[in-house]
ChimeraX commands (.cxc) that place a marker at each C-alpha (Angstrom):
marker #1 position -1.34,17.27,-39.55 radius 0.5
marker #1 position -5.04,18.17,-39.76 radius 0.5
marker #1 position -6.42,21.61,-39.17 radius 0.5
marker #1 position -8.69,21.59,-36.13 radius 0.5
marker #1 position -10.54,24.88,-35.68 radius 0.5
marker #1 position -11.41,23.95,-32.11 radius 0.5
marker #1 position -7.70,24.06,-31.23 radius 0.5
marker #1 position -7.50,27.78,-32.05 radius 0.5
marker #1 position -8.19,29.87,-28.95 radius 0.5
marker #1 position -10.82,32.61,-29.36 radius 0.5
marker #1 position -9.50,36.10,-30.11 radius 0.5
marker #1 position -9.74,38.45,-27.19 radius 0.5
marker #1 position -10.03,42.20,-27.55 radius 0.5
marker #1 position -7.07,44.23,-26.44 radius 0.5
marker #1 position -7.29,46.05,-23.07 radius 0.5
marker #1 position -9.37,49.22,-23.30 radius 0.5
marker #1 position -11.36,47.90,-26.25 radius 0.5
marker #1 position -15.04,47.17,-25.75 radius 0.5
marker #1 position -17.45,45.33,-28.00 radius 0.5
marker #1 position -20.37,46.89,-26.16 radius 0.5
marker #1 position -22.37,49.62,-27.88 radius 0.5
marker #1 position -23.05,51.27,-24.53 radius 0.5
marker #1 position -20.43,53.93,-23.76 radius 0.5
marker #1 position -18.67,53.79,-20.38 radius 0.5
marker #1 position -20.36,55.87,-17.65 radius 0.5
marker #1 position -19.66,59.57,-17.97 radius 0.5
marker #1 position -18.43,59.38,-21.57 radius 0.5
marker #1 position -21.58,58.88,-23.63 radius 0.5
marker #1 position -24.26,61.09,-25.06 radius 0.5
marker #1 position -26.32,62.86,-22.40 radius 0.5
marker #1 position -29.89,61.68,-21.92 radius 0.5
marker #1 position -32.67,63.72,-23.53 radius 0.5
marker #1 position -34.15,66.31,-21.20 radius 0.5
marker #1 position -37.68,67.80,-21.38 radius 0.5
marker #1 position -37.60,71.59,-21.18 radius 0.5
marker #1 position -39.44,74.83,-21.84 radius 0.5
marker #1 position -37.38,77.52,-23.58 radius 0.5
marker #1 position -38.14,81.20,-24.05 radius 0.5
marker #1 position -36.38,83.74,-26.23 radius 0.5
marker #1 position -35.98,85.26,-29.65 radius 0.5
marker #1 position -35.43,82.94,-32.60 radius 0.5
marker #1 position -32.38,83.69,-34.73 radius 0.5
marker #1 position -31.20,82.37,-38.07 radius 0.5
marker #1 position -28.37,79.90,-37.62 radius 0.5
marker #1 position -25.02,80.09,-39.36 radius 0.5
marker #1 position -26.20,77.47,-41.86 radius 0.5
marker #1 position -29.12,78.04,-44.23 radius 0.5
marker #1 position -32.48,76.87,-42.86 radius 0.5
marker #1 position -31.24,76.46,-39.29 radius 0.5
marker #1 position -33.02,78.24,-36.42 radius 0.5
marker #1 position -31.53,78.73,-32.97 radius 0.5
marker #1 position -32.72,80.13,-29.67 radius 0.5
marker #1 position -30.53,81.14,-26.74 radius 0.5
marker #1 position -32.10,80.41,-23.35 radius 0.5
marker #1 position -30.26,81.18,-20.10 radius 0.5
marker #1 position -26.98,81.50,-21.97 radius 0.5
marker #1 position -27.26,78.18,-23.82 radius 0.5
marker #1 position -27.93,77.99,-27.57 radius 0.5
marker #1 position -30.41,75.40,-28.82 radius 0.5
marker #1 position -31.03,74.29,-32.40 radius 0.5
marker #1 position -34.80,74.16,-32.94 radius 0.5
marker #1 position -35.95,71.06,-34.83 radius 0.5
marker #1 position -39.40,70.24,-36.22 radius 0.5
marker #1 position -40.86,73.57,-35.11 radius 0.5
marker #1 position -44.00,75.13,-36.61 radius 0.5
marker #1 position -42.64,77.59,-39.23 radius 0.5
marker #1 position -45.66,79.87,-38.74 radius 0.5
marker #1 position -44.57,80.47,-35.13 radius 0.5
marker #1 position -40.84,79.76,-35.05 radius 0.5
marker #1 position -39.11,82.09,-37.48 radius 0.5
marker #1 position -36.17,84.51,-37.24 radius 0.5
marker #1 position -36.99,87.50,-35.02 radius 0.5
marker #1 position -40.01,85.89,-33.31 radius 0.5
marker #1 position -40.19,85.88,-29.50 radius 0.5
marker #1 position -41.40,82.40,-28.58 radius 0.5
marker #1 position -41.96,79.85,-25.87 radius 0.5
marker #1 position -41.18,76.32,-27.03 radius 0.5
marker #1 position -41.59,73.01,-25.24 radius 0.5
marker #1 position -39.83,69.82,-26.16 radius 0.5
marker #1 position -36.73,67.85,-25.36 radius 0.5
marker #1 position -33.07,67.94,-26.09 radius 0.5
marker #1 position -31.95,65.47,-28.72 radius 0.5
marker #1 position -28.21,65.12,-28.10 radius 0.5
marker #1 position -27.79,62.11,-30.40 radius 0.5
marker #1 position -29.40,63.72,-33.45 radius 0.5
marker #1 position -27.00,64.57,-36.26 radius 0.5
marker #1 position -27.63,67.80,-38.16 radius 0.5
marker #1 position -25.86,69.94,-40.72 radius 0.5
marker #1 position -26.43,73.08,-38.67 radius 0.5
marker #1 position -23.26,72.80,-36.59 radius 0.5
marker #1 position -24.65,75.14,-33.95 radius 0.5
marker #1 position -26.49,74.67,-30.67 radius 0.5
marker #1 position -27.84,71.67,-28.80 radius 0.5
marker #1 position -30.46,69.89,-30.94 radius 0.5
marker #1 position -33.93,70.47,-29.43 radius 0.5
marker #1 position -37.02,68.66,-30.77 radius 0.5
marker #1 position -39.92,71.10,-30.46 radius 0.5
marker #1 position -43.29,69.58,-29.51 radius 0.5
marker #1 position -45.13,72.90,-28.89 radius 0.5
marker #1 position -44.42,76.47,-29.95 radius 0.5
marker #1 position -46.28,79.65,-28.97 radius 0.5
marker #1 position -45.62,83.35,-29.48 radius 0.5
marker #1 position -44.23,84.85,-26.25 radius 0.5
marker link #1:1,2 radius 0.2
marker link #1:2,3 radius 0.2
marker link #1:3,4 radius 0.2
marker link #1:4,5 radius 0.2
marker link #1:5,6 radius 0.2
marker link #1:6,7 radius 0.2
marker link #1:7,8 radius 0.2
marker link #1:8,9 radius 0.2
marker link #1:9,10 radius 0.2
marker link #1:10,11 radius 0.2
marker link #1:11,12 radius 0.2
marker link #1:12,13 radius 0.2
marker link #1:13,14 radius 0.2
marker link #1:14,15 radius 0.2
marker link #1:15,16 radius 0.2
marker link #1:16,17 radius 0.2
marker link #1:17,18 radius 0.2
marker link #1:18,19 radius 0.2
marker link #1:19,20 radius 0.2
marker link #1:20,21 radius 0.2
marker link #1:21,22 radius 0.2
marker link #1:22,23 radius 0.2
marker link #1:23,24 radius 0.2
marker link #1:24,25 radius 0.2
marker link #1:25,26 radius 0.2
marker link #1:26,27 radius 0.2
marker link #1:27,28 radius 0.2
marker link #1:28,29 radius 0.2
marker link #1:29,30 radius 0.2
marker link #1:30,31 radius 0.2
marker link #1:31,32 radius 0.2
marker link #1:32,33 radius 0.2
marker link #1:33,34 radius 0.2
marker link #1:34,35 radius 0.2
marker link #1:35,36 radius 0.2
marker link #1:36,37 radius 0.2
marker link #1:37,38 radius 0.2
marker link #1:38,39 radius 0.2
marker link #1:39,40 radius 0.2
marker link #1:40,41 radius 0.2
marker link #1:41,42 radius 0.2
marker link #1:42,43 radius 0.2
marker link #1:43,44 radius 0.2
marker link #1:44,45 radius 0.2
marker link #1:45,46 radius 0.2
marker link #1:46,47 radius 0.2
marker link #1:47,48 radius 0.2
marker link #1:48,49 radius 0.2
marker link #1:49,50 radius 0.2
marker link #1:50,51 radius 0.2
marker link #1:51,52 radius 0.2
marker link #1:52,53 radius 0.2
marker link #1:53,54 radius 0.2
marker link #1:54,55 radius 0.2
marker link #1:55,56 radius 0.2
marker link #1:56,57 radius 0.2
marker link #1:57,58 radius 0.2
marker link #1:58,59 radius 0.2
marker link #1:59,60 radius 0.2
marker link #1:60,61 radius 0.2
marker link #1:61,62 radius 0.2
marker link #1:62,63 radius 0.2
marker link #1:63,64 radius 0.2
marker link #1:64,65 radius 0.2
marker link #1:65,66 radius 0.2
marker link #1:66,67 radius 0.2
marker link #1:67,68 radius 0.2
marker link #1:68,69 radius 0.2
marker link #1:69,70 radius 0.2
marker link #1:70,71 radius 0.2
marker link #1:71,72 radius 0.2
marker link #1:72,73 radius 0.2
marker link #1:73,74 radius 0.2
marker link #1:74,75 radius 0.2
marker link #1:75,76 radius 0.2
marker link #1:76,77 radius 0.2
marker link #1:77,78 radius 0.2
marker link #1:78,79 radius 0.2
marker link #1:79,80 radius 0.2
marker link #1:80,81 radius 0.2
marker link #1:81,82 radius 0.2
marker link #1:82,83 radius 0.2
marker link #1:83,84 radius 0.2
marker link #1:84,85 radius 0.2
marker link #1:85,86 radius 0.2
marker link #1:86,87 radius 0.2
marker link #1:87,88 radius 0.2
marker link #1:88,89 radius 0.2
marker link #1:89,90 radius 0.2
marker link #1:90,91 radius 0.2
marker link #1:91,92 radius 0.2
marker link #1:92,93 radius 0.2
marker link #1:93,94 radius 0.2
marker link #1:94,95 radius 0.2
marker link #1:95,96 radius 0.2
marker link #1:96,97 radius 0.2
marker link #1:97,98 radius 0.2
marker link #1:98,99 radius 0.2
marker link #1:99,100 radius 0.2
marker link #1:100,101 radius 0.2
marker link #1:101,102 radius 0.2
marker link #1:102,103 radius 0.2
view
């Protein structure tokens, strides 16, 4: 008997398993959102991390100008949320700062 690879049916994923990299609706990472935040910058729980609480939500400030965004500074920052960005800060919603000004 000869081995014929065309006689083997293709493997099918089990129910509930998807080969797609796109998560099902309502279960994936939220889309980035452009925002302006105002508040006082605080040191995060991890060294080198800076956070700002705006309207009751804590944001992790990324790529901010260190001359403006530092612990204790009242600031206005513009940028966008970056929900897919991995950090070691373990605190707040990642927020990529594009502009920062003293408040």
